[in-house]
LOBAFI-30324 format. One record per atom (N, C-alpha, C, O): residue in one letter; x, y, z. Coordinates in steps of 0.05 Angstrom, whole numbers, plus 5000, padded with zeros to 4 digits. Layout:
<rs>
AXYZ...
</rs>
This chain:
<rs>
X501749765000X500050005000X501850255000X503550285017X501350434981X502950674979X502150875001X499950855012X503951055007X503451255028X501751485019X501351524995X500751635038X499351885033X501452095024X503852055026X500452325016X502152555008X503852635032X506052745028X502852595056X504452675080X506252445090X507352455112X506452235074X508252015080X507251815100X508751655111X504551805104X503451625124X501051465112X499651575094X500751225120X498251075115X496751065141X497650945161X494351185141X492751195166X491050945169X490450805150X490450885194X488650665199X485850735189X484350575179X485150995193X482451085185X482651365174X483851545186X481551405150X481151675139X478151725138X476651565128X477351955149X474452015152X473852265135X475152475139X471852245118X471052465101X468552595113X466352495109X468952815127X466652955140X467052965170X467452755183X466853205181X467353245210X464853325226X465053465246X462553225217X460053275232X459853075255X461852955263X457453035265X456952855288X458052575283X459352465300X457452465260X458452195253X461452185249X462752005260X462552375235X465352375228X467152415252X469052275256X466452625269X468252675291X467952455313X469952395327X465552335316X465252115335X466951885327X468251755344X466951815301X468651605291X471651665296X473151495304X472351915291X475151995294X476051975323X478151865329X474452085342X475152085370X475351795381X477251735395X473351635374X473351365385X475651195373X476851035387X476151235347X478351085335X481051165348X482750995353X481351425353X483851515366X484051395394X486251315403X481851385409X481851265435X482750975435X483850875454X482050845413X482750555410X485550515398X486250295391X487050735396X489850715387X490250715357X492450645348X488250785342X488450785313X489451065304X488751265316X490951075282X491751335270X489451435252X488251285237X488851695255X486451805242X487052065228X488352245238X486052085203X485952345189X483052415185X481452255174X482252655193X479552745191X479352985173X480653195177X477852955151X477553165130X474953315134X472853185135X475053575136X472653735138X473053995122X474954145125X471054055105X471254285088X470354545101X471054765092X468854525123X467854765136X468754765165X471154825170X467054715184X467854725213X467254455226X465254335220X469054375243X468654135259X466054165275X465454365287X464453945274X461753955287X459553955267X457353865273X460154045242X458254015220X455654165224X455454355239X453554075210X450954205209X449754225237X448754435245X449854005252X448454005278X449454235296X447754375307X451954265299X453054465317X452654745306X451954935321X453154785280X453355055270X450855155256X450355395255X449254975244X446955055228X444354895234X442454925219X444454735255X442154555259X441254535288X440154725299X441854305300X440854245327X441254465348X439454565360X443754545351X444454735373X443255005368X441955115386X443655135345X442455405342X439355405343X438255585354X438055195332X435155195332X434155165361X432155285369X435554995377X434554955404X435155205421X433655255440X437255355415X437755605428X435455805423X434455935441X434555815397X432255985390X429755895405X428256065415X429355635407X426955525420X427055585450X424955625462X429455585462X429555665490X428955955494X427556035513X429956125477X429256405478X426256445475X425056615488X425056285457X422156295453X420656215478X418656335485X421756015492X420555925517X420656145539X418756185554X422856285539X423156505558X421156735552X420056855570X420856785526X418856985517X416056915526X414557085537X415256665522X412656575530X412356585561X410256665571X414456505575X414256505605X413956795615X412556835634X415256985601X414957265609X412057365604X410857495621X411057305580X408257385574X406257265594X404357395601X406757015602X404756875618X405356875648X404156735663X407257045656X408157045684X405957105704X406057015727X403957265696X401957355715X400357115726X399557125749X400056905710X398556675720X399956535743X398756375758X402656585746X404156475768X404656675790X406156625809X403256905788X403557105809X406057275806X406857415825X407257265783X409757425778X409057655759X408057605737X409657895768X409158125751X411558185733X413758255743X411258145708X413358195688X412158325664X409858275657X413758485651X412858615626X414458515603X416858525603X413058415582X414358325558X414558565539X412458675531X416958645532X417358885515X417958815486X417858985469X418658565481X419258495453X421758325451X423058265471X422358245426X424658075420X426858245407X426458375387X429258245419X431658375408X433158155393X434858015404X432558135367X433657905352X436757905351X437857695353X438058135347X440958135348X442058025375X444057875375X440658085397X441557985423X440957685425X442557535437X438757595414X438157305413X440357155397X441256945406X441057275375X443157155358X445857145372X447356955369X446357355388X448857365403X448957135424X450957005427X446757095437X446456865456X446756595442X448256425451X445456575419X445556325403X448456275394X449456055396X449656475382X452356445371X454456405393X456456265389X453956515417X455756475439X455656185448X457756065455X453356065448X453055785455X454555605435X456055425443X454155665409X455555515389X458655545392X460055345390X459555785397X462355845399X463655685422X465855575418X462355675444X463455535467X463655235461X465655105468X461555125449X461654835442X463754775421X465054565422X463954955402X465954915380X468854925391X470554765383X469255115409X471955125422X472554875437X474854775436X470554765451X470954515466X471554285447X473154115453X470154275425X470554065405X473254075393X474553865389X474254315387X476954355376X479054255396X481054135388X478554315421X480354215442X480453915444X482653795448X478153785441X478053495441X479453375417X480853175420X479153505394X480653405370X483653415374X485053235366X484553635386X487353665391X488353455411X490453345408X486753415432X487453225453X487652935442X489152775452X485952875422X485952615410X488252575389X488552365378X489752795385X492052785366X491252695338X492552525326X488952805329X488052745302X489752895281X490853115288X489952795257X490952955235X488453095223X486952965209X488253355228X485953505217X486653615190X488753745186X484953565170X485453655143X483153845135X480853755133X483754095130X481754285123X481554305092X483554325078X479154285082X478754295053X476654095044X475753915059X475854125019X473853945008X475053684997X476853694980X474253465008X475453205001X473753064980X471353104977X475152884965X473852714946X475052434947X477452404950X473352234944X474251964944X475351894916X473851884896X477951854914X479151814887X480151524883X480851444861X480151374905X480551084904X479150974929X478351134946X478650714930X477150614953X478550664979X477250655000X481150724979X482550775003X483951045004X485851085020X483151224986X484451484984X482451714983X480551704966X482851915000X481352164998X483252384990X485352415002X482552534969X484252744959X483153014968X480753064965X484853184978X484153454986X486153654975X488553644982X485253834958X486954044946X489553924935X491754034939X489253704920X491553584907X493153394924X494953254914X492653394950X494153214968X492452964974X489952984977X493752734975X492252484980X492752375008X494952385018X490552275019X490652155046X489651865044X487351825038X491451685049X490851395045X490151265072X491551315092X488051105072X487350965096X486850665092X485750585071X487550515112X486850225110X483750195111X482650005101X482450395123X479550415123X478750705117X480150895126X476550745103X475551005098X472651015107X471050835101X471951235121X469151275130X467951515116X469051735117X465751475103X464351695089X462251805108X460551665118X462552065114X460852195134X460152485125X460552675141X459252515101X458952775089X456352915094X455953145085X454552785109X452252935120X450052995100X449752865080X448553215106X446153275091X445853575086X447353735098X444053645068X443453925062X440453975062X438953785061X439654225063X436754295063X435654255035X436554385016X433854065032X432654005006X430554224999X429554375015X430054224973X427854384963X426054204946X426453964945X424054324932X422354164914X423154224885X424154444880X422554044867X423254104839X421854364830X419454394833X423454534818X422354794808X422155014829X421455234822X422654944854X422555144875X425355244881X426955114893X425855494871X428555604874X428855754900X427255934906X430855684915X431355824941X433056074935X434956074920X432156294948X433556554945X431756784951X429256754949X432857004959X431257234966X429557184990X430557125012X426957194987X425057145009X424156855011X422456795028X425256694994X424856404996X427356285009X429456284997X427056205035X429456145051X429355855061X427255725063X431755755069X431955505083X432555555113X432855785121X432755345128X433255375157X435855525163X436055675182X437955475146X440555605150X440255915149X441256055166X438756015129X438356295127X436556395150X436956615161X434456245157X432656315178X434056355204X433356535220X436156195209X437656215235X439256475236X440056555258X439756595213X441356835213X439857095211X441057315210X437157085210X435557325207X436057515231X436157425254X436257775225X436857965246X434258105256X434358305270X431957995248X429358105256X427357885257X427757665246X425157935271X422857745272X420957815249X419958035249X420457635230X418657695209X415857745220X415057635240X414357915206X411557955214X409857705208X408057625223X410557575185X409057335177X410857145161X412657235146X410356885165X411956685151X410156455143X408356365157X410556355119X409356105110X411555895111X413755935100X410955665123X412855445125X411955215109X409855105113X413655145089X413054915072X414154665084X416554615082X412454505096X413354255109X412654255139X413454435154X411154055147X410354035175X411753815190X410653705209X414253755182X415853565197X417253705220X416453915229X419353575230X420753675254X421753965250X421254135267X423154025228X424254285223X422054495221X422254715233X419954425207X417754615202X416354695228X415854925233X415654495245X414154555269X415854685290X414854845306X418454625290X420254765309X420455065303X420255225321X420855125277X421055415270X418355545274X418255785282X416155405268X413555525272X413155595301X412155815308X413955415319X413655455347X415255695357X414255865372X417755705348X419555925357X418556195347X418356395362X417956205321X417056465309X414456555321X414156795325X412656375327X410156455339X410656575367X409456785374X412456455382X413156565408X414456835406X414157005424X415856885384X417157145380X415157355370X415857585369X412757265362X410657455354X409957455324X408357625316X411057265309X410457255280X407757105276X406956945292X406557175253X404157025244X405156795226X406556845207X404456545233X405656315220X403456135209X401456085221X403956035184X402255835172X403955615160X405855665145X403355365168X404855135158X403155005135X400754985137X404554925114X403254785092X404554505090X407054485085X403054295095X404054025095X402453855075X399953835077X403753715057X402453565036X401153315047X399053215037X402253195068X401152955080X398853025099X398453255105X397252825107X394752885121X395153005149X393153105160X397452995161X397753095188X400553215193X402453145179X400753385213X403453485221X405053255233X403953055241X407653295234X409553085242X408652805234X408152635251X408452765208X407152515198X408652265204X407452045202X411252275211X412652025217X412251945246X413051725253X410952115262X410452035290X407851885293X406251875275X407451775317X404851645323X402551845319X402852085325X400351745308X398151925302X397152075326X396252305323X397251955349X396352095374X398052345379X396952545388X400652335373X402352565377X401652785357X401553025364X401052715332X400152915312X397653055321X397453295320X395652905331X393153025339X393553215363X392453435363X395253135382X395753305405X397253555397X396553775407X399153535378X400653775369X398753955354X398854205358X397153845337X395254015322X393354165340X392754405336X392354025361X390554155380X392054385395X390954605398X394554335403X396154545416X396754775398X396655005407X397354715373X397954935354X395455105348X395655345345X393154975347X390655135344X390355325367X389555555364X390855225391X390555385415X392555615415X391955835424X394955565404X396955775402X396555965378X398056155374X394555895362X393956055337X396156035317X396756225302X397355795315X399255735294X397655605271X396455395275X397555735248X395955635226X397255395213X399755385211X395755205203X396854985187X394754875168X392354875174X395754795145X394054675125X395254405118X397554395108X393854185124X394953915118X393453795094X391153865088X394753605081X393553475058X393353665034X391653625016X395053875034X394954075013X397754095000X399754105014X397754104974X400354114960X401054394950X399254544941X403554454952X404654704942X404854694911X405454484900X404154914898X404354924869X406255134858X407155114835X406855344874X408655544864X408855784882X407355814901X410955954877X411356184893X412456414876X414056364858X411556654881X412656894869X413557074892X412357064914X415457244887X416357424908X416957704896X417557734873X416657894914X417358174907X418858294930X419658144949X419258554930X420858684951X419558664979X420958684999X416958624980X415558635006X414758355016X413958335039X415058145000X414257885010X413857674988X414857704966X412557454996X412057234977X409157174975X407557214994X408357064952X405656964948X405856674941X407056594921X404756504958X404956214955X402356104944X400156164954X402455954922X400155834910X399955544918X401955404918X397555454924X397055174930X395455034907X394155174892X395654774905X394254634884X391254664887X389754624867X390354724911X387454764915X386455024902X384055074901X388355194893X387655454882X387955684901X387855914893X388355624927X388655824947X391355964945X393355834937X391456214952X394056364953X394456474981X392556574994X396956454990X397656565016X399856775013X401556754995X399756975030X401757195028X403157225055X401957205076X405857265053X407457295078X410057435071X410757475048X411557495092X414157625088X416257425076X417757505058X416057175086X418056975077X416656705073X414556645084X417856545056X417156255054X419556095063X421756115052X419255945085X421355765095X420855495083X418755375087X422855395068X422655135056X423854935076X426254935081X422054765087X422854565107X421754295100X420354165115X422554205076X421553945065X423453715070X423253505057X425353755088X427153535095X429953585086X430553795075X431653395090X434553415084X435353195065X434552965068X437053275046X438053075027X440953005032X442453165045X441952775024X444652685029X446652835011X446252874988X448952905023X451153025008X452952804998X454752715012X452552724973X454152504961X454952564932X456652434921X453552754920X454052804891X456752924886X457653104900X458152814866X460652924857X463052874876X465153004874X462652674894X464852624913X466352364907X468052274922X465652244884X467152004874X466151744886X467451534882X463951744899X463051494912X462351274892X463451054894X460651344873X459851144853X462151034837X462250804830X463951214830X466351134814X468050924828X469450774815X467850914855X469350714870X467750474877X468550304894X465350444865X463750204869X461650224891X460350024897X461250464903X459250494924X456450504911X456050654891X454550354922X451850364911X450350604922X450150644947X449250764904X447751014911X444850974902X444350904879X442951034920X440151024914X438851284922X438651344946X437851434903X436651704908X438551884924X437652044940X441151854919X443052014933X444251894958X446251984968X442851694969X443751574994X445751344989X445551204968X447651305007X449451085006X448150835018X447250845041X448150625003X446950375014X449050225029X451150155019X448450175055X450350035072X448749815087X446349835091X450149605096X448849395111X448649475141X449349705148X447749295157X447249365186X449849425200X449849555221X452149335189X454749405200X456049635186X458449685189X454349785171X455150035158X457349995137X458850185131X457549755126X459449695105X458149755078X455749695074X459549885060X458449965034X458449735013X457349764992X459849525019X460249314999X462949334986X463749144972X464249564989X466949604979X468849555003X468449675024X470749385000X472449295023X473749535037X475049705024X473349555063X474649765079X473250035077X474350235087X470950055065X469550305061X466850305075X465150135070X466550495094X464150505111X462650765106X463850955095X460050775114X458551025112X456951055138X455950865149X456751305147X455251365172X453551615170X454051785152X451551635187X450051875190X447951915169X446651725159X447452175162X445252245145X445352145116X443352135102X447752055107X447951945080X446951655078X446651555057X446551535102X445451265102X442451275106X441551415125X440851145090X437851155092X436951095121X437950915134X435051255130X433951215157X433551485171X433551695158X433351475197X433051715213X435351915208X437751835209X434752165204X436852365201X437052525227X435852735230X438552415245X438852525272X441752535279X443352355272X442652755292X445452785299X446352555317X448552455313X444652475336X445552265354X445651995341X447051815350X444051955319X444451705303X447151705290X448551505290X447851935277X450451955265X452751915285X454751775279X452452025308X454451995330X454751695337X456951595339X452451565340X452551275347X453751115324X455350925329X453151185299X454351055276X457351085277X458850895272X458351325283X461151375284X462651205304X464751095298X461551195328X462751025349X462750735341X464650595344X460450645329X460250365320X462450295300X463750095302X462750465280X464650415258X467450405269X469050235261X468150595286X470850585298X471350325313X473550215310X469450235328X469749985343X469749745324X471149545330X468249755303X468249545283X470949515269X472049295266X472049745262X474749745249X476849645269X478749505261X476549705295X478449615315X478049325323X479549215339X475949195311X475548905316X474148845342X474348615352X472549035353X471148995378X468448865374X467148795394X467548825349X464948695343X462648825358X461248685372X462249085355X460049225370X457349145360X456949035338X455249205377X452449145370X451549365350X451949595355X450249285327X449349475308X447349675319X445849615338X447249915307X445350125315X442750075300X442750055276X440550045315X437949985303X436250245305X435850355327X435150335283X433750585282X431350595301X430950805314X429850375304X427550385321X428250425350X426550515366X430650365358X431550405386X432750675392X433650725414X432750855372X433951115375X431751315384X429751335371X432251455406X430251655415X429951885396X431951975383X427451985393X426852205375X425452435391X423652375406X426352675387X425152905401X424553125381X426353205366X422153235382X421553485368X421153695388X419453675406X422753915386X423054105408X421154345405X421854565414X418854305393X416854525392X415454545419X416054395438X413554725422X411854745446X409054665439X407654805424X408054425448X409354245467X411354055453X411254015428X413153945469X415153765457X413853485452X411953405464X415053355432X414353075426X416852905430X418952965419X416552685445X418752505448X417752225443X415552145450X419352065429X418551785423X420951605419X423151705413X420551355423X422551145418X421050885413X418950835424X422250725396X420950465390X418850495368X419050665351X416850315369X414850305348X412450475355X411650505378X411250595334X408650725338X406450505341X407050275336X404050585348X401950385351X401450245324X401150005323X401350395303X400950285276X403150085269X402549875258X405650165274X407849985267X407749735284X408349515273X407049755309X406849515326X404649335317X404949085316X402349445309X400149285300X400849145273X400048915269X402349285256X403249165231X405248935236X405248735222X406948975257X408948775262X407948525277X408748305271X406048575296X405148345313X402248275309X401448065319X400648435296X397748395294X396348565314X397248585337X394148695306X392648875324X391748745350X391748875370X391148485349X390148355373X392448275392X391948175414X394848315383X397248255400X398648495411X400848485421X397248725410X398448975419X396549105440X394149125436X397749195462X396249335483X397349625483X399749675480X395549815488X396250105488X395150225514X392950175522X396750395526X395950545550X396550845546X398850915540X394551005550X394951305549X394751415577X392651375590X396851545587X396751675613X396751975609X398652085599X394652105618X394352395614X396052545635X395952475659X397452745626X399152895645X397553065665X398653175683X394853065661X393153195681X393453075709X392853205729X394352825710X394652695735X397552715747X398152595767X399252865733X402052895741X402453165755X401953375743X403353155780X403653405796X405453605783X404653845782X407753525774X409653725763X408553845737X408954085732X407153695721X405953795696X403854005703X403554205689X402353965725X400354165734X401754415743X400954635737X404054385757X405554615766X406554775742X406555025742X407554635722X408554765697X406354875680X406855045662X403954775684X401754865667X401754745639X400754865620X402854495637X402854365611X400754155609X399954035629X399954095584X398053885579X399453685560X401353755546X398453435560X399553235542X399052955553X397252915569X400752765545X400352495553X402952335550X404852415536X402952105563X404951895558X403451655547X401551565559X404351555524X403051325512X405051095511X407251125501X404150865521X405850625520X404650415501X402150375501X406250285486X405450075468X406949825475X409449815475X405549605481X406849355489X405749125472X403549135462X407348915470X406348665460X404648545481X405348555505X402348425473X400548305493X402048105510X403347915500X401948145536X403347975556X406347975552X407747795560X407348195539X410248205533X411448475540X410248625555X413748545529X415148785536X413949035522X412349015504X414749265533X414049525520X415749555495X418149525496X414449605472X415849625446X415749915435X417049975415X414150085448X414050365438X413250555460X411750485478X414250805458X413651015477X413251275461X414751335443X411051415468X410551675455X409651865478X408051795495X410752105478X409852305498X409652585485X411252655468X407652735494X407353005486X406953175510X405453105528X408453405512X408153585535X410753735539X412853665527X410653945555X413154095561X415253915573X414653745590X417753935563X420053805573X419953495570X421553355584X418253395553X418053105550X420652985538X421152755541X422153155523X424653065512X426552965533X428252795528X426353075557X428152995579X427352725590X428852605606X424952625583X424052365594X424752135575X424351895583X425652185552X426051975532X428451795539X428651575528X430251895556X432551725564X431651475578X432551255570X429951495598X428951255611X427351085592X427450845592X425751225575X424051075557X425750905537X424950685531X428051005529X429650845510X430850605524X431250395512X431450625550X432350395565X430150185567X430749945564X427750275572X425450095575X425049935549X424749695549X424950085526X424449965500X426849785492X426349555483X429249885494X431549735484X432249495501X433349295491X431649515527X432149285545X429749105547X429748915562X427649165530X425248995528X424048945556X423448725563X423749165571X422649145598X419549095597X418249195579X418648945616X415748895619X414649125637X416049225654X412149205633X410949415649X411149355679X411549525696X410849095686X410949015714X413649065726X413949125750X415749045710X418449095720X418949395724X420049465745X418049565706X418349855709X416649955732X417450135746X414349825736X412549905757X413749875785X412950005804X415749695787X417149655812X419049885819X419749925843X419850035799X421850245803X420450495816X418150545810X421850625834X420750865847X421651115832X424051165828X419651275824X420251525809X419751755828X417851765843X421651945827X421652175846X419052335842X418052375820X418052435865X415652605865X416352875877X417752895897X415353095865X413853115840X415753175817X417253375817X415752995797X417353035773X415552955749X413652815753X416353055726X414952955702X415752665696X414252515684X418152595705X419052315701X417152125715X416951895707X415852215736X413852055750X411651955732X410351755736X411052115710X408952035691X409651765678X407851605673X412251705674X412951445663X412351225683X411351015675X412951275708X412351075729X409351025731X408450795732X407751235731X404851215733X403751065709X401950895711X404751125685X403850995661X404350695662X402650525654X406750615671X407450335673X405850195696X405149965693X405350335717X403550225738X400850165727X399749945732X399750345711X397150305699X397150065680X395349905679X399250055663X399449835644X399849565658X399149355647X401049575682X401449335697X398949255714X398949065729X396849415711X394349355725X394049485752X392449405768X395749695757X395649835783X395350145777X397150295784X393150225766X392850515758X392150695781X389850775784X394250755797X393750915821X392951195816X391251315830X394151325795X393451605790X392351635761X392651855750X391251435750X390051465724X387351315723X386751145740X385851385703X383151265701X383151045680X381251005665X385350885679X385550675659X383550455665X383450255650
</rs>
C-alpha cells in the first residue's frame, strides 16, 4: 500500500467532520488507531453550526418569551417588551462558539490529523484534498446532509431554508412554512413565540407525519390553541416574490401571502460529485446503501449518518461513528437499530418517542397482539405546576415487553432517556412499575403509566 502525500498510511481516513465523522475519529483515536479527519467547513458540522444547537437556542429564547408573557398566572409581575433579535443571535452564537471551542480542544487532545478542505474519494482507500492524497486502511464516508427543496422551487431572496432563517436579524411579521415535519414545526413554534404570524403547509394528512398519530393530533390541538395556522393534505404549486414578500400558490387554488417562505421539506444526502459511485459504492436516490454493520460493499469503506437511509438525527450519526470505529478496531460492536433511537421534536409542546408507533406495532405483531395505554399528564403533579398538557402513551406486545413510547408535553424530551432503556432492554410494564420515580417530577408520569399498564392505575383512570 502506497503512502499518503504526508508520508503516512492511516488506519482510518474520515470524510466529513460532523456528528458521525468526529465521533468515529475520536473513538478510533481512543482505540489507538491513526486517524485523518477531513472537513471542508467547521468541525461539528450541520448539527452544531446550522442545525440542532442553534435551533434549540432559539426555542429556549422562545420559551423565555412565553414565560414572560404568561408570568401573571404564576403571580409574577413581568412586562414583555419584545424580541431583540440581534441579542438572541448573540446568545445563540455564543452557545455555538463555546461548544465549538470545546470540540476543537477534544480534536487536539485526541491527536488527530485535521485536514481542512473539500475532500473527494479518488480510490477506495484514498481521499484527495486540494491535490494532496490521504490513504487509509479504512475510509469512513460521513458527508452529512443539506436542506432540500422541491423540483422547480428556487431558494433565494425571500424563499429561505433553515440556515438562512437562523441568521435573520429581525422577527418576520409573517411566515409560510412549507413542510410540517420536525424542522417546520420547530421554526413555527419559535417564530410564533417571537410574535410572528405563522402558517404551515403540509402535503401529508397530518403534522409530524412520521410520529404516532396520537402525537400529531395532540400537536395540532396545541397549535390551534396557540393560533399557529396549518393546512394539511394540501400541495404547494408555486411561489412568486417581490420586495415586500412572497405569494404562495396551493394546488387547491388558494393563495397565501407572507414576508417569507421557509422551505422545510427535509434534508438530502451530500454525496453527489464526491467520487462514491466511481469507487463502486451503491447510491440510491443520493443515499449510500450500507448493511447493518455500515459496510458499503466495497472492502474497507464504511458510511455513517445522514447519507445512510433512515432517521436523520445527529445522535444517530454519532452512534454510527462510534460503532464504525469499534468495528474497524475489531471489537464486534452491536449494530445501531433505528427503532431503538430516541426522537425528540422541540416545539411547544415537545414530542418524544422511541420504538414502534401503535400502527407499526400492529403491523408487526397483529392488532390483537398489541396493548396500548394512554396516561394523561393531568394526573401528574409537576405537569400541573408547569401548566402543561399532554400524555404518555405506551405500546406493548400483549403479555410482553413495552415496544413503543410516545409522549407530548413540556420537557418531555428529557424523559425519553428512561424510555429508551425500557424499550431497548425489552422491559415488561410490571418490571418498570417496581421502580420508584421521584415525586413531584414529570419523570413520575412514566412510572404512573407503567403502573397502569401493569394493572395498578393509582393515578389514572385506565
